[in-house]
C-alpha positions as CSV (number, residue, x, y, z in Angstrom):
1,X,11.9,-3.6,-2.6
2,X,9.4,-2.9,0.1
3,X,5.8,-1.6,-0.3
4,X,4.3,-0.1,2.9
5,X,0.5,-0.3,3.4
6,X,-1.1,1.7,6.2
7,X,-4.3,0.1,7.3
8,X,-6.4,-0.8,10.3
9,X,-8.3,-3.9,11.5
10,X,-11.7,-4.7,10.2
11,X,-11.3,-2.6,7.0
12,X,-12.7,-4.1,3.8
13,X,-10.8,-1.5,1.7
14,X,-7.6,-2.6,3.4
15,X,-8.4,-6.2,2.7
16,X,-9.0,-5.4,-0.9
17,X,-5.7,-3.4,-1.1
18,X,-3.8,-6.3,0.5
19,X,-5.3,-8.7,-2.1
20,X,-4.2,-6.4,-4.9
21,X,-0.7,-6.2,-3.6
22,X,-0.5,-10.0,-3.2
23,X,-1.7,-10.5,-6.8
24,X,1.0,-8.1,-8.0
25,X,3.7,-10.0,-6.0
26,X,3.2,-12.7,-8.7
27,X,4.5,-10.2,-11.3
28,X,7.0,-8.2,-9.2
29,X,9.5,-9.1,-6.5
30,X,8.6,-6.9,-3.4
31,X,7.7,-7.4,0.2
32,X,4.7,-5.9,2.0
33,X,5.0,-4.1,5.3
34,X,1.5,-3.6,6.8
35,X,1.3,-0.9,9.5
36,X,-1.8,-0.5,11.7
37,X,-2.4,3.2,12.1
38,X,-4.2,2.6,15.4
39,X,-0.9,1.6,17.0
40,X,0.7,5.0,16.4
41,X,-1.0,8.3,17.3
42,X,0.9,10.3,14.6
43,X,-0.1,7.9,11.9
44,X,-3.7,7.8,13.1
45,X,-3.9,11.6,12.9
46,X,-2.2,11.6,9.5
47,X,-4.2,8.8,7.8
48,X,-7.4,8.3,9.7
49,X,-9.8,8.7,6.8
50,X,-7.4,8.0,4.0
51,X,-6.6,4.3,4.6
52,X,-5.6,2.1,3.1
53,X,-2.5,4.0,1.9
54,X,0.1,2.4,-0.3
55,X,3.6,3.9,-0.1
56,X,6.7,3.1,-2.2
57,X,10.1,4.7,-1.7
58,X,8.6,7.0,0.9
59,X,6.0,8.4,-1.5
60,X,2.2,7.8,-1.1
61,X,1.2,6.2,-4.4
62,X,-2.5,5.7,-3.8
63,X,-5.1,5.7,-1.0
64,X,-8.7,4.7,-0.4
65,X,-9.8,2.4,-3.2
66,X,-6.5,0.8,-4.4
67,X,-6.4,0.1,-8.1
68,X,-4.3,-2.7,-9.4
69,X,-3.4,-0.8,-12.7
70,X,-2.1,2.3,-10.8
71,X,0.1,0.2,-8.5
72,X,1.3,-2.0,-11.4
73,X,2.3,1.1,-13.4
74,X,4.3,2.5,-10.5
75,X,6.0,-0.9,-9.9
76,X,6.9,-1.1,-13.6
77,X,8.6,2.3,-13.4
78,X,10.5,1.3,-10.2
79,X,11.7,-2.0,-11.6
80,X,12.7,-0.5,-14.9
81,X,15.1,1.8,-13.1
82,X,16.7,-0.9,-11.0
């Protein structure tokens, strides 16, 4: 499974979100695709003040301050179905 994280450079919230995702990789098997919104005008317009944004299966799961429990809950659901 792939988790997408929309972010930008020099963003402490993005760094924290990335740390949360890396911690959760110890519990769940998934890859992280990090996308810099400043490299795509459409993404910049869509997410400019929302980042970081964590997306799973095409659905925005959480944005801003990423909480480990919220992401863990979603991952638990996803892996229970597989």
